Backbone as CSV, one residue per row, in Angstrom:
resi,resn,N_x,N_y,N_z,CA_x,CA_y,CA_z,C_x,C_y,C_z
1,MET,60.327,-18.440,-7.968,59.081,-18.960,-7.748,58.123,-18.839,-8.897
2,HIS,57.805,-19.826,-9.562,57.034,-19.699,-10.737,55.575,-19.500,-10.406
3,GLU,55.179,-19.569,-9.166,53.811,-19.467,-8.597,53.473,-17.868,-8.833
4,LEU,54.360,-17.036,-8.702,54.118,-15.566,-8.891,53.683,-15.449,-10.262
5,GLY,54.438,-16.004,-11.310,54.025,-15.820,-12.689,52.635,-16.448,-12.945
6,ILE,52.385,-17.694,-12.339,51.025,-18.265,-12.454,50.045,-17.418,-11.907
7,SER,50.279,-16.722,-10.861,49.158,-15.869,-10.190,49.004,-14.694,-11.152
8,ARG,50.079,-14.135,-11.604,50.004,-13.024,-12.512,49.165,-13.385,-13.870
9,ASN,49.335,-14.624,-14.340,48.605,-15.092,-15.574,47.159,-15.230,-15.151
10,ILE,46.830,-15.826,-13.996,45.431,-15.966,-13.657,44.759,-14.521,-13.607
11,VAL,45.464,-13.655,-12.969,44.963,-12.196,-12.920,44.690,-11.633,-14.155
12,ALA,45.666,-11.838,-15.246,45.537,-11.325,-16.549,44.336,-11.894,-17.339
13,ILE,44.168,-13.275,-17.144,43.200,-13.959,-17.918,41.859,-13.471,-17.346
14,VAL,41.634,-13.389,-16.034,40.325,-13.115,-15.480,40.025,-11.642,-15.664
15,ALA,41.026,-10.729,-15.591,40.829,-9.333,-15.869,40.256,-9.142,-17.219
16,GLU,40.844,-9.917,-18.203,40.420,-9.656,-19.594,39.005,-10.185,-19.787
17,ALA,38.724,-11.266,-19.159,37.343,-11.764,-19.220,36.357,-10.896,-18.501
18,ALA,36.763,-10.214,-17.550,35.862,-9.320,-16.755,35.555,-8.077,-17.510
19,ALA,36.396,-7.692,-18.469,36.150,-6.536,-19.331,35.856,-5.252,-18.382
20,GLY,36.765,-4.986,-17.520,36.635,-3.791,-16.707,35.665,-3.839,-15.414
21,ARG,34.891,-4.894,-15.290,34.045,-5.011,-14.244,34.888,-5.655,-13.038
22,ARG,34.490,-5.223,-11.775,35.096,-5.631,-10.583,34.843,-7.167,-10.368
23,VAL,36.038,-7.843,-10.039,35.942,-9.233,-9.841,35.756,-9.412,-8.191
24,ARG,34.921,-10.228,-7.888,34.668,-10.498,-6.390,35.256,-11.738,-5.967
25,ARG,35.289,-12.906,-6.803,35.885,-14.102,-6.435,36.370,-14.905,-7.687
26,VAL,37.368,-15.748,-7.420,37.892,-16.543,-8.563,38.134,-17.947,-7.981
27,THR,37.718,-19.031,-8.678,37.844,-20.389,-8.199,38.801,-21.027,-9.310
28,VAL,39.859,-21.626,-8.706,40.915,-22.127,-9.576,41.148,-23.685,-8.988
29,GLU,41.334,-24.526,-10.091,41.710,-25.900,-9.694,43.189,-26.164,-9.967
30,ILE,43.782,-26.767,-8.985,45.220,-26.964,-9.180,45.412,-28.549,-8.798
31,GLY,45.980,-29.291,-9.699,46.168,-30.604,-9.596,47.349,-30.866,-8.501
32,LYS,47.150,-31.712,-7.590,48.247,-32.063,-6.657,49.489,-32.566,-7.213
33,LEU,49.497,-33.086,-8.450,50.678,-33.535,-9.130,51.150,-32.617,-10.208
34,SER,50.706,-31.369,-10.221,51.186,-30.502,-11.179,52.392,-29.742,-10.927
35,GLY,52.949,-29.888,-9.787,54.158,-29.270,-9.417,53.908,-27.766,-8.969
36,ILE,52.717,-27.361,-8.932,52.315,-26.033,-8.470,51.906,-26.070,-6.988
37,LEU,52.582,-25.258,-6.266,52.301,-25.117,-4.858,51.002,-24.113,-4.612
38,ALA,49.896,-24.778,-4.226,48.687,-24.110,-4.060,48.812,-22.940,-2.990
39,ASP,49.473,-23.227,-2.016,49.656,-22.178,-0.898,50.466,-20.992,-1.419
40,ALA,51.519,-21.248,-2.267,52.198,-20.215,-2.850,51.499,-19.344,-3.853
41,VAL,50.615,-20.045,-4.580,49.581,-19.213,-5.526,48.733,-18.316,-4.733
42,ALA,48.156,-18.912,-3.623,47.247,-18.079,-2.801,48.010,-16.854,-2.260
43,PHE,49.329,-17.070,-1.747,50.196,-16.038,-1.218,50.538,-14.968,-2.227
44,CYS,50.595,-15.374,-3.489,51.200,-14.395,-4.575,49.906,-13.736,-5.135
45,PHE,48.736,-14.277,-4.994,47.580,-13.786,-5.639,47.282,-12.336,-5.329
46,GLU,47.300,-12.006,-4.126,47.091,-10.582,-3.624,47.875,-9.616,-4.115
47,ALA,49.170,-10.056,-4.312,50.171,-9.049,-4.791,49.992,-8.891,-6.307
48,ALA,49.668,-10.022,-7.060,49.412,-9.938,-8.480,48.050,-9.100,-8.811
49,ALA,47.178,-9.239,-7.915,45.871,-8.574,-8.131,45.911,-6.970,-7.880
50,HIS,46.846,-6.720,-6.991,46.990,-5.320,-6.639,46.839,-4.316,-7.779
51,GLY,46.032,-3.362,-7.833,45.896,-2.316,-8.805,45.127,-2.788,-10.025
52,THR,44.404,-4.053,-9.960,43.642,-4.391,-10.987,42.211,-4.538,-10.595
53,VAL,41.360,-4.987,-11.597,39.929,-5.205,-11.162,39.658,-6.407,-10.310
54,LEU,40.897,-7.235,-9.970,40.708,-8.199,-9.023,41.199,-7.797,-7.703
55,GLU,41.695,-6.618,-7.495,42.088,-6.319,-6.254,41.020,-6.465,-5.052
56,GLY,41.360,-7.190,-4.183,40.338,-7.518,-2.934,39.538,-8.770,-3.336
57,ALA,39.611,-9.383,-4.455,38.842,-10.615,-4.756,39.416,-11.717,-3.929
58,ALA,38.329,-12.614,-3.633,38.787,-13.810,-2.981,39.187,-14.878,-4.029
59,LEU,40.315,-15.687,-3.525,40.694,-16.673,-4.324,40.372,-17.896,-3.662
60,GLU,39.609,-18.802,-4.303,39.377,-20.221,-3.941,40.175,-21.212,-4.760
61,ILE,40.972,-21.977,-4.015,41.647,-23.098,-4.734,41.216,-24.392,-4.309
62,VAL,40.887,-25.142,-5.295,40.403,-26.527,-5.210,41.447,-27.378,-5.590
63,GLU,42.046,-28.146,-4.740,43.216,-29.119,-5.037,42.532,-30.385,-5.578
64,ILE,43.126,-30.997,-6.682,42.594,-32.025,-7.343,43.557,-33.186,-7.092
65,ASP,43.037,-34.298,-6.528,43.895,-35.439,-6.349,44.415,-36.058,-7.583
66,GLY,45.542,-36.727,-7.621,45.994,-37.425,-8.771,45.139,-38.802,-8.910
67,ARG,44.865,-38.969,-10.173,43.990,-40.261,-10.472,44.736,-40.872,-11.693
68,ALA,44.675,-42.208,-11.704,45.265,-42.901,-12.749,44.449,-44.127,-13.051
69,ARG,44.580,-44.673,-14.298,44.014,-45.910,-14.665,45.104,-46.823,-15.128
70,CYS,45.064,-48.002,-14.730,46.052,-49.095,-15.026,45.700,-49.592,-16.427
71,LEU,46.763,-49.571,-17.350,46.610,-49.994,-18.714,46.598,-51.534,-18.710
72,SER,47.032,-52.182,-17.698,47.052,-53.624,-17.727,45.692,-54.321,-17.286
73,CYS,45.293,-53.784,-16.046,44.102,-54.363,-15.544,42.800,-53.532,-15.630
74,GLY,42.870,-52.182,-15.832,41.896,-51.184,-15.996,41.421,-50.600,-14.723
75,ALA,42.079,-50.838,-13.678,41.709,-50.346,-12.292,42.004,-48.837,-12.330
76,GLU,41.155,-48.039,-11.723,41.284,-46.605,-11.398,41.596,-46.428,-10.004
77,PHE,42.484,-45.560,-9.699,42.791,-45.209,-8.316,43.603,-43.869,-8.136
78,THR,43.549,-43.425,-6.832,44.262,-42.312,-6.511,45.720,-42.531,-6.332
79,VAL,46.509,-41.528,-6.854,47.937,-41.690,-6.776,48.450,-40.464,-6.024
80,PRO,49.247,-40.608,-5.048,49.872,-39.479,-4.345,50.947,-38.791,-5.127
81,SER,51.647,-39.603,-5.975,52.843,-39.168,-6.737,52.953,-40.151,-7.994
82,TRP,53.580,-39.534,-9.067,53.763,-40.476,-10.196,54.897,-41.304,-9.813
83,GLY,54.883,-42.493,-10.557,55.941,-43.510,-10.214,55.308,-44.602,-9.364
84,ILE,54.106,-44.466,-9.005,53.443,-45.512,-8.186,52.859,-46.636,-9.093
85,ALA,52.944,-47.882,-8.555,52.536,-48.943,-9.459,51.071,-49.364,-8.975
86,CYS,50.297,-49.964,-9.828,48.903,-50.476,-9.595,49.081,-51.685,-8.572
87,ALA,47.913,-51.852,-7.874,47.954,-53.006,-6.997,48.360,-54.386,-7.721
88,CYS,48.068,-54.351,-9.037,48.292,-55.559,-9.880,49.855,-55.783,-10.234
89,GLY,50.609,-54.655,-9.917,51.918,-54.766,-10.127,52.485,-54.024,-11.374
90,SER,51.537,-53.553,-12.139,51.955,-52.921,-13.381,52.143,-51.371,-13.120
91,ALA,53.179,-50.925,-13.769,53.539,-49.498,-13.755,53.060,-48.719,-15.049
92,ARG,52.279,-49.415,-15.957,51.724,-48.738,-17.087,50.389,-48.139,-16.767
93,LEU,50.506,-46.703,-16.511,49.367,-46.055,-16.057,48.965,-44.857,-17.008
94,ALA,47.640,-44.668,-17.199,47.360,-43.496,-17.931,46.960,-42.477,-16.800
95,HIS,47.405,-41.214,-16.877,47.091,-40.198,-16.081,45.675,-39.570,-16.307
96,LEU,44.825,-39.582,-15.385,43.507,-39.073,-15.616,43.399,-37.782,-14.917
97,ALA,43.925,-37.449,-13.846,43.749,-36.189,-13.089,44.879,-35.915,-12.283
98,GLY,45.099,-34.662,-11.830,46.021,-34.265,-10.848,47.251,-33.309,-11.418
99,GLU,47.113,-33.105,-12.727,48.140,-32.170,-13.369,47.576,-30.920,-13.775
100,GLU,46.410,-30.774,-13.602,45.618,-29.531,-14.146,45.927,-28.336,-13.395
101,LEU,45.668,-27.177,-14.060,45.536,-25.886,-13.577,44.448,-25.104,-14.386
102,LYS,43.395,-24.863,-13.750,42.120,-24.385,-14.550,41.556,-23.269,-13.705
103,ILE,41.134,-22.295,-14.384,40.351,-21.279,-13.910,38.901,-21.719,-13.949
104,LYS,38.155,-22.056,-12.946,36.889,-22.747,-12.984,35.723,-21.628,-13.119
105,THR,35.707,-20.673,-12.191,34.672,-19.726,-12.173,35.217,-18.387,-11.713
106,MET,34.565,-17.313,-12.053,34.780,-16.132,-11.485,33.427,-15.389,-11.203
107,GLU,33.432,-14.657,-10.156,32.249,-13.848,-9.827,32.521,-12.420,-10.060
108,ILE,31.736,-11.773,-10.962,31.999,-10.370,-11.250,30.768,-9.510,-11.009
109,ASP,30.975,-8.141,-10.744,29.803,-7.182,-10.609,29.202,-7.143,-11.956
110,GLU,27.835,-6.952,-11.820,27.045,-6.694,-13.110,27.144,-5.402,-13.501
111,VAL,27.055,-5.181,-14.798,27.030,-3.888,-15.488,25.732,-3.095,-15.213
112,HIS,25.853,-1.994,-14.768,24.518,-1.185,-14.463,24.447,-0.064,-15.495
């Protein structure tokens, strides 16, 4: 399950950015076409965060729909999976969204 490794990487990146401050919430974007199971990342996050400044932090996952632009007619549309053709019949597509994995925000305690 590579989602455990992904969860550990998210925790490591956020912990480094937090510089020792407690993390309350992390928001992550996961593309629906990325091959990453959002539910599995959510499941693994708690274990990965155990014993770190992220322990007890809420994880918010925003799933991003797949989007493509047809290179033949220019139409942009949502794609549920790659290998879909445009309504014009062309399979020449530029991938616009849906493959990402991004840490968007983190909420941390202020330094006093």
